[in-house]
C-alpha positions in Angstrom: 121.1 105.4 97.7 117.5 105.5 97.0 116.7 107.2 92.8 113.0 107.5 92.2 112.4 108.0 88.6 110.0 111.0 87.7 108.1 111.4 84.6 107.4 114.9 83.2 105.1 116.8 85.5 104.6 114.3 87.8 103.2 115.4 91.1 106.2 116.1 94.0 104.0 114.4 96.3 103.3 111.3 94.3 107.3 111.1 94.0 107.4 111.7 97.5 105.1 108.6 98.3 107.4 106.5 95.6 110.6 107.4 97.8 108.6 106.7 101.2 107.4 103.1 99.9 111.1 102.5 98.8 112.8 103.4 101.7 110.2 101.6 103.8 111.2 98.2 101.8 115.3 99.0 102.3 114.7 98.2 106.4 116.9 100.8 107.3 114.4 102.3 110.4 114.3 98.7 111.5 118.0 97.9 111.3 118.4 101.6 113.1 115.8 100.6 116.2 117.4 97.2 116.3 121.0 98.6 116.6 120.1 101.1 119.2 120.0 98.6 122.4 122.1 95.6 122.2 120.3 92.1 122.8 122.4 89.5 124.7 122.5 86.3 122.2 120.6 84.1 125.2 118.0 86.6 125.2 117.2 86.8 121.4 117.6 82.9 121.5 114.9 82.4 124.4 112.7 85.4 122.8 112.6 83.0 119.5 111.9 79.7 121.4 109.3 81.3 123.2 107.6 82.9 119.9 107.9 79.3 118.2 106.1 77.6 121.1 103.3 80.2 120.6 103.0 79.8 116.6 103.2 76.3 117.0 100.2 76.7 119.7 98.2 78.3 117.2 98.9 76.0 114.3 97.6 73.4 116.4 94.5 74.9 117.5 93.5 75.7 114.0 93.7 71.6 113.1 
């Protein structure tokens, strides 16, 4: 549960903004999107390998 402490006379918009920031940091929406569709482990590994190759090429091109 997310708790947002409020100061005396604090604006409700500011409190809502604090709540939204804390909610984003928890990663709940990311986890929800991830769980909506199952990705096979082999497909996930393939994506990770492709991404690793891409990042490696970027780093080599910088040097």
